[in-house]
C-alpha positions, -999 to +999 in steps of 0.1 A: -050+465+449-041+428+446-057+401+424-080+390+452-093+425+457-098+428+419-117+395+420-140+408+447-147+440+428-156+420+398-180+398+419-196+430+433-200+442+397-219+410+390-244+417+418-232+390+441-249+393+475-235+362+493-205+339+491-210+306+509-179+288+520-151+279+545-119+298+552-086+282+543-049+290+541-049+293+503-079+317+502-067+341+529-063+370+504-099+366+492-112+365+527-093+396+536-107+414+505-142+404+515-138+422+549-141+455+530-168+443+505-206+447+503-207+409+498-217+389+529-195+359+535-215+331+551-192+307+569-206+272+565-197+240+584-189+219+553-180+229+517-208+206+504-233+227+523-218+258+508-222+245+473-258+234+479-266+269+492-252+285+461-270+259+440-305+267+455-298+305+455-291+302+418-322+282+410-345+306+429-330+338+416-316+330+382-284+347+393-253+327+399-248+316+435-212+317+446-193+293+468-157+293+480-133+267+493-097+262+498-077+237+478-074+199+481-100+184+505-120+217+505-123+216+468-132+179+467-159+185+493-174+212+471-178+190+441-211+172+449-230+205+452-213+219+421-222+188+401-258+191+414-261+226+402-247+217+368-271+189+361-301+207+376-295+237+355-288+261+384-263+289+378-234+286+402-198+300+403-174+280+425-141+296+435-112+275+449-079+285+465-049+268+451-011+263+458+012+289+442+021+284+406+057+278+418+046+245+434+025+230+407+053+212+388+063+190+418+045+168+442+031+193+467+010+193+499-027+192+492-022+199+455-046+186+430-052+198+394-085+214+402-092+226+367-090+190+354-110+178+384-139+202+379-140+199+341-166+170+340-190+188+364-190+223+350-199+242+319-164+258+319-136+264+343-103+282+343-073+291+365-063+327+370-027+326+360-021+364+356-038+392+376-047+411+344-071+384+332-093+384+363-120+407+349-124+386+317-125+353+336-151+365+361-173+380+333-171+349+312-179+327+343-211+345+351-221+348+315-218+311+309-233+301+343-264+322+337-269+316+300-294+289+290-289+261+299-276+275+332-250+255+352-219+255+372-186+273+364-153+271+384-125+296+390-092+285+405-070+311+421-034+302+431-024+319+463+007+337+449-014+351+420-041+362+446-014+383+464+001+399+433-004+436+425-032+440+400-048+467+379-080+467+360-117+472+363-147+449+361-161+444+326-195+456+316-223+431+314-237+420+280-273+428+272-291+395+266-315+397+237-345+374+232-344+350+204-375+341+185-387+309+168-388+307+131-422+311+113-417+278+096-413+259+129-442+277+144-465+269+115-454+232+114-460+228+152-493+246+150-504+222+123-495+192+144-513+207+175-544+214+155-547+179+141-540+159+173-568+141+190-552+134+223-524+160+228-506+162+261-482+189+274-451+178+292-437+209+311-402+209+326-379+232+346-369+251+315-404+266+314-399+279+349-364+292+342-379+311+313-407+325+335-432+310+310-458+299+335-485+324+325-480+318+288-482+280+293-513+283+314-530+304+288-519+282+260-532+250+277-565+267+288-574+281+254-565+250+235-579+227+261-548+205+264-539+187+297-506+194+313-482+171+332-451+185+348-418+170+357-406+169+393-386+201+386-415+217+367-438+219+397-460+250+398-456+258+361-494+256+360-514+259+392-522+224+406-559+235+410-562+241+373-587+216+357-561+208+331-533+201+355-524+164+358-497+170+383-463+154+383-448+127+361-414+112+367-417+081+389-397+051+377-429+031+381-462+035+363-488+059+377-521+071+366-505+098+345-488+070+326-521+063+310-521+098+294-488+090+277-501+056+266-530+072+248-515+104+235-509+111+198-488+142+204-466+153+233-459+190+234-427+192+254-423+227+269-390+235+286-384+198+291-350+185+297-343+148+292-324+146+324-355+153+344-374+122+333-360+099+306-381+097+275-374+059+275-399+058+304-428+074+286-419+068+249-398+036+250-402+027+213-400+064+201-434+062+185-451+092+201-449+123+179-432+152+197-432+190+194-402+204+213-406+240+226-375+253+243-347+278+243-322+252+230-324+223+206-333+189+218-307+164+231-303+133+209-321+103+222-337+074+203-369+079+223-370+116+218-369+126+182-392+157+177-411+162+145-405+199+149-384+220+172-396+255+182-365+272+194-366+306+210-382+325+239-407+300+253-434+325+263-433+341+228-434+307+211-464+296+231-484+327+224-475+326+187-485+289+185-518+299+203-525+324+175-518+298+148-535+267+163-571+258+159-587+231+180-623+243+177-647+214+177-622+189+190-634+166+218-617+167+252-583+149+250-582+116+268-558+130+295-585+152+309-604+122+320-575+112+343-578+141+366-607+129+386-589+096+394-557+114+402-575+138+425-593+110+442-560+092+448-546+124+464-576+125+489-574+088+497-554+093+529-566+128+539-584+115+570-560+086+577-551+085+614-528+055+615-494+058+631-465+059+622-478+083+596-482+072+560-462+094+536-494+104+517-510+117+549-479+135+560-476+154+527-513+161+526-511+178+560-480+197+551-498+211+520-527+222+542-504+242+565-482+260+540-494+289+519-491+290+481-460+312+482-442+292+509-413+270+498-403+234+505-369+220+496-370+182+492-340+161+500-334+128+481-348+095+493-381+076+495-398+108+507-388+125+475-409+101+455-439+109+476-432+147+476-428+147+438-461+128+434-483+144+460-470+178+471-487+202+447-479+238+438-497+269+428-466+288+418-432+280+403-402+274+425-423+266+456-412+230+458-376+224+448-365+189+440-331+179+427-337+155+399-308+159+376-279+149+399-303+140+427-278+145+456-287+136+492-280+163+517-294+193+498-325+201+518-311+219+549-284+240+532-310+247+504-336+259+529-311+283+544-305+298+509-342+299+502-348+319+534-321+344+524-337+349+490-373+350+505-371+360+541-408+368+541-419+333+532-421+302+554-395+275+544-396+238+551-367+214+545-383+179+539-357+152+544-353+116+553-332+106+583-304+095+560-302+128+541-306+148+574-274+133+589-254+143+558-256+180+563-274+186+596-244+206+608-257+235+586-285+240+611-259+257+632-251+280+603-288+288+599-291+297+636-260+319+634-270+336+601-306+341+614-326+321+588-354+303+607-370+274+588-385+240+597-367+207+590-393+179+587-376+145+591-393+114+576-379+089+601-377+053+592-343+043+605-329+033+571-323+042+534-359+038+525-356+044+488-330+017+484-350-007+505-380+000+482-360-008+451-344-039+467-378-053+476-391-046+441-361-063+424-352-091+449-381-095+473-359-086+502-336-059+515-300-057+528-275-032+543-300-003+546-307+000+583-290+023+608-295+040+641-303+076+647-295+101+675-323+116+695-332+143+670-351+165+696-321+165+719-298+172+689-318+202+680-319+215+715-281+210+719-276+234+689-300+260+703-329+251+681-364+240+688-370+203+686-403+184+683-414+147+680-447+138+665-462+111+687-496+107+669-509+116+635-532+143+650-502+161+664-486+168+630-506+199+619-504+217+653-467+208+655-460+222+621-478+254+629-459+259+661-426+251+645-432+275+617-438+304+641-404+300+659-378+327+656-350+301+653-346+270+631-367+241+643-368+204+637-396+179+636-390+142+641-418+123+624-419+085+622-432+074+588-448+041+576-430+032+544-449+000+539-469+022+516-439+020+492-445-016+483-483-012+483-478+015+457-456-007+436-482-035+437-509-011+425-485+003+398-479-032+384-517-038+383-525-005+367-549-009+337-557+022+317-594+028+310-603+032+274 
């Protein structure tokens, strides 16, 4: 057995199902070891796509997704997806090939200090410098990647070390014990919750990672407290629940902003500041906050909790429910917002104008997909509308990158989602800009056998930047580009391609595309004049007393 074979045995011991990556000269020993492994190696068309696949796999399963690259340009290509996983709290282990240790002291072909390079975008990383330390490095990598707050870890394997004779066995896994909040913090938080007149729950991705959806829904229901979720907290409470105020996180004011204006207590549950800066909803730091999470709060002048309830989130919520008394309290102000928020959602339900308005496009998409189906949103103007208007019954059914917010995640992410949930229908929602960044992975999807639909919001430019330029300067520059014929592109790759020529065609086209046994693509022209209209309404928003 050599080091590469020992590495693969350790990965098998960690329950790794897939490794996403590209072959290279410096990872030949690892690839050879994988030929005799239970792990399926998925050859991607770009290392960034491989990292995004591992990223989304980790977010959906809670188990570290694994990606592999060679050294130099392969490793630099990997970094965007690794950084995305790290800031989004998705467990990921990246493995890179490297030159032999006998070449590191001199200027050498394709050599970069990858440990130094990955240090800013990972929780931890290390180079395997002796065969015998492989089991310890792999176990530590997975333990750190999967421990709250999850993130990315990097292992660097020089080619001469990979080929060396090795002995050893994988290490046993630690048993993770739950931690529980202190009685003092629970009692202090319960007192604040009981006294508040207009409390508001802000739920983030940490509540989903902790599988605390049921506990949060019960907590909110029995105490009659409205719930807003971050972009990455979608589905933590069913969107049909009468206390659900849907998503918060736009850089501009929205109806939900009124809830934060009027609240006298924010109960932050699994909320991470990276998801939506508290300076947007608590600029002067005056709103009292109860922080309920697995980890203590990050330091921020706009986020200074009066009490931090640290421990298992579900247990903390149920203990707070037992200790809190809101009997006789009037409905919090936030509940009054739901009718207007819901009315805004329905405003474009029957709109037949073409190109299609983003509100209508997303409304129709929601009508077609089932509660358990999954959409992966790319980054761009469409992401703002997806975050605001695509609503979820269940956690992890609309994935949005809002930590690193990297363009190009949707298509590789959809492939990973289909591997994790082959029984569900998957849609990659992307702009034409993000589509062209990783559209090559549609060939990977066809080859691997993961049919999903790619829905392109086509506006011929970088719509989100145009939106921001108009808001700031009243004009836009350097954002327009040309596109290929997306239908012909799909057909050239052996996929199904569709173009929506009228608003009435969207739903039947979606249904037809979702039934295909191969990946399919829908080119849908979108009317982003709605972006500026929304900004105008946002600036004029006046909260009712």
